[in-house]
C-alpha positions in Angstrom: -50.1 107.9 125.8 -51.4 105.4 123.3 -48.8 103.0 122.0 -49.0 101.8 118.5 -47.9 98.1 118.3 -47.3 96.4 114.9 -48.2 92.7 115.0 -47.7 90.3 112.1 -50.1 87.4 112.8 -50.4 84.1 111.1 -53.5 85.4 109.2 -51.9 88.5 107.7 -51.3 88.7 103.9 -47.5 89.3 104.5 -47.2 86.1 106.5 -49.1 84.0 103.9 -47.0 85.4 101.0 -43.8 84.7 102.8 -44.8 81.1 103.4 -45.7 80.6 99.8 -42.4 82.0 98.6 -40.4 79.8 101.1 -42.3 76.7 100.0 -41.8 77.4 96.3 -38.0 77.9 96.9 -37.8 74.5 98.7 -39.6 72.7 95.9 -37.4 74.3 93.2 -34.2 73.4 95.1 -35.4 69.8 95.6 -36.3 69.5 91.9 -32.9 70.9 90.8 -31.0 68.4 93.0 -33.1 65.5 91.8 -32.2 66.2 88.1 -29.2 64.2 86.7 -27.4 64.8 83.4 -28.2 62.1 80.9 -26.1 62.2 77.7 -27.7 61.1 74.4 -27.0 57.4 73.9 -25.6 56.4 70.4 -27.8 54.1 68.5 -26.7 50.5 67.7 -25.0 49.9 64.4 -25.0 46.5 62.6 -22.9 46.7 59.4 -19.6 48.3 58.4 -18.4 48.5 54.8 -14.7 49.1 54.2 -12.3 50.0 51.4 -8.8 48.8 52.2 -5.4 50.0 51.3 -2.7 47.4 52.2 1.0 47.6 52.5 2.4 44.1 52.6 5.5 43.0 54.4 7.1 39.6 53.9 8.1 37.7 57.0 10.9 35.1 57.1 11.0 35.0 53.3 14.3 33.0 53.3 12.6 30.2 55.1 9.2 30.4 53.5 8.9 30.0 50.5 12.6 29.9 49.4 13.8 27.0 51.5 10.5 25.2 50.7 11.0 25.6 47.0 14.7 24.7 46.9 14.9 22.1 49.7 18.1 23.6 51.1 19.1 26.1 53.8 19.0 29.7 52.5 20.9 32.8 53.8 20.6 36.5 52.9 23.3 37.9 50.7 25.0 41.1 51.6 26.2 43.6 48.9 25.7 41.2 46.1 23.8 41.4 42.8 21.3 38.8 44.2 19.3 38.8 47.4 19.8 35.2 48.8 21.8 32.1 48.2 21.9 28.6 49.6 24.4 28.1 52.4 26.4 25.8 50.1 26.5 28.7 47.6 25.3 26.4 44.8 22.1 28.4 44.0 21.8 32.1 43.8 18.3 33.7 44.4 17.1 37.0 43.1 13.8 38.4 44.2 12.8 40.2 41.0 9.5 41.6 42.4 7.5 41.8 45.5 4.7 44.3 45.1 3.7 45.6 48.5 0.8 47.9 47.8 -2.5 46.2 47.2 -6.2 46.9 47.7 -9.2 45.2 49.2 -12.8 45.5 50.3 -14.6 44.2 53.4 -17.8 43.8 55.2 -18.2 43.6 59.0 -21.5 42.5 60.6 -22.3 42.9 64.3 -25.1 40.4 65.1 -25.8 42.0 68.5 -25.2 45.6 67.4 -22.3 47.9 68.1 -22.7 51.0 70.3 -20.8 51.2 73.6 -18.8 48.3 75.0 -17.8 44.9 73.7 -19.7 43.1 70.9 -19.3 40.1 68.6 -18.2 40.8 65.0 -18.1 38.7 61.8 -15.9 40.0 59.0 -15.5 39.0 55.4 -13.0 40.5 53.0 -11.5 40.2 49.5 -7.8 41.2 49.4 -5.4 41.4 46.4 -2.2 39.7 47.3 1.4 40.8 46.5 2.8 40.0 43.0 5.9 37.8 43.7 8.6 36.9 41.1 11.8 35.0 42.2 14.6 33.8 39.9 17.0 31.0 40.7 20.5 30.4 39.2 22.9 27.5 39.7 23.1 23.7 39.6 19.8 22.1 40.6 18.0 25.4 40.6 14.2 25.3 40.3 12.4 27.3 37.6 11.4 30.9 38.2 8.7 31.2 40.9 5.8 33.5 40.0 2.7 34.3 42.0 0.4 36.7 40.2 -3.2 37.7 40.2 -3.6 36.5 43.8 -6.8 37.2 45.7 -7.7 36.0 49.2 -11.3 35.5 50.3 -11.2 35.7 54.1 -13.8 35.1 56.8 -13.1 35.9 60.4 -14.7 36.2 63.8 -13.7 38.5 66.6 -14.4 41.0 69.4 -14.9 44.7 68.9 -14.8 47.1 71.9 -16.4 50.5 70.9 -17.1 53.9 72.4 -19.3 55.5 69.8 -20.8 58.9 70.2 -24.3 60.1 69.3 -24.7 62.1 66.1 -21.5 63.4 64.6 -19.5 63.2 67.8 -16.0 61.5 67.8 -16.0 57.8 68.6 -13.4 55.1 68.8 -13.1 51.3 68.7 -10.5 48.5 68.9 -10.7 44.9 67.8 -9.1 41.5 67.5 -10.1 38.7 65.3 -8.9 35.5 63.6 -10.0 33.4 60.7 -9.3 31.4 57.5 -9.2 32.2 53.8 -9.2 30.7 50.4 -6.5 31.9 47.9 -6.8 31.9 44.1 -4.1 33.1 41.7 -3.1 32.7 38.1 -0.8 29.8 38.9 -2.2 27.9 41.9 -4.8 27.8 44.7 -4.2 27.6 48.4 -5.5 28.5 51.8 -4.5 30.8 54.6 -4.9 31.3 58.4 -4.7 34.8 59.9 -4.9 36.8 63.1 -5.6 40.6 63.0 -5.9 43.5 65.4 -6.3 47.2 65.2 -8.5 50.2 66.0 -10.1 53.3 64.6 -11.9 56.6 64.9 -15.3 57.6 63.6 -17.6 60.6 63.3 -21.1 59.7 62.6 -21.2 56.9 60.0 -17.8 57.8 58.5 -14.5 56.5 60.0 -10.9 55.4 59.5 -9.3 52.3 60.8 -5.7 51.0 61.1 -5.0 47.2 61.4 -2.1 44.7 61.3 -2.7 41.2 60.0 -0.4 38.1 60.3 -1.3 35.7 57.4 0.1 32.2 56.8 -0.5 31.3 53.2 -0.2 27.6 52.2 0.2 26.0 48.8 0.9 22.5 47.4 2.1 23.4 43.9 4.7 23.2 42.4 5.8 21.7 45.8 4.4 22.1 49.2 5.3 25.6 50.4 4.1 28.6 52.3 4.9 32.3 52.7 3.9 34.7 55.4 2.7 38.2 54.8 2.0 41.1 57.3 -0.3 43.6 55.6 -0.6 46.9 57.4 -4.0 48.3 56.4 -5.6 51.7 56.4 -9.4 51.4 55.9 -12.1 53.9 55.1 -15.3 52.8 56.8 -19.0 53.4 56.5 -21.1 52.1 59.3 -24.9 51.9 59.6 
C-alpha cells in the first residue's frame, strides 16, 4: 500500500508565510513597547496683566497711627460712643471712616518665562489706599486726621511656582514676593514696605488669583507716624 506523507518543508509557501507573519508581529510588539506617552508641553508666558479688587484690614490701629499721632498709650473702648481712648482717659478717639474696599491694577513680568516649575517674577502695581478719617476729643487732642486720595505705586520681586497646562487646560500657580512703594495722597506723601503671597488658577490666558499683602506705610507729616494695612486681594488675570 502506498502511504501518503504530508511534509511542510522550509521552502513551502505555508512556511514562508508563517515566518513573515511571526516577524511582523514581533516588530509591531517591539514598536508598541518603545512608544511612550508625551503630553503637550505648555508654552512659556512672559507677562500677566491684572485688575485687582482689594479688601483692606487695619492692623494694630491703636498703636499705629493713633499712638504716633497723640504721643500717649491708647486702648480700645468697649460699648462706648467712641472707638478708642488714651489710657489716662484724657482724649477720646472716634474712627469716623475707614474705607476697606479699593481697586488697583498690576503688571507682572517673568524675565525667564513661566510654564512649569519655579521662575523669577517682577511685579509693579498701582493700588488705591483706604480713606481714613479720625476725630479726637479732649484736652491736648490733635486735629482731625484725614488720609484721602491715597495711591501706592509698588514694585516687587519674587518667586512664582507654576503648573500651567497646554491650551485651555486648568493650571495653577503660587507665589511669594516683597518690595517697596511710594505713596501719594491729598494730604501727604510717604513710602511703604510690603510682603505678599498667594496663588491662583488659570485656563488658557485667563485666570483668577487670591493674595494677602502685609504693608507698612510710613509718613512724616503732621508728625512721624505709620499705619499697617493687610489687603486681601482677588485678581482677574490675563497672561500672554
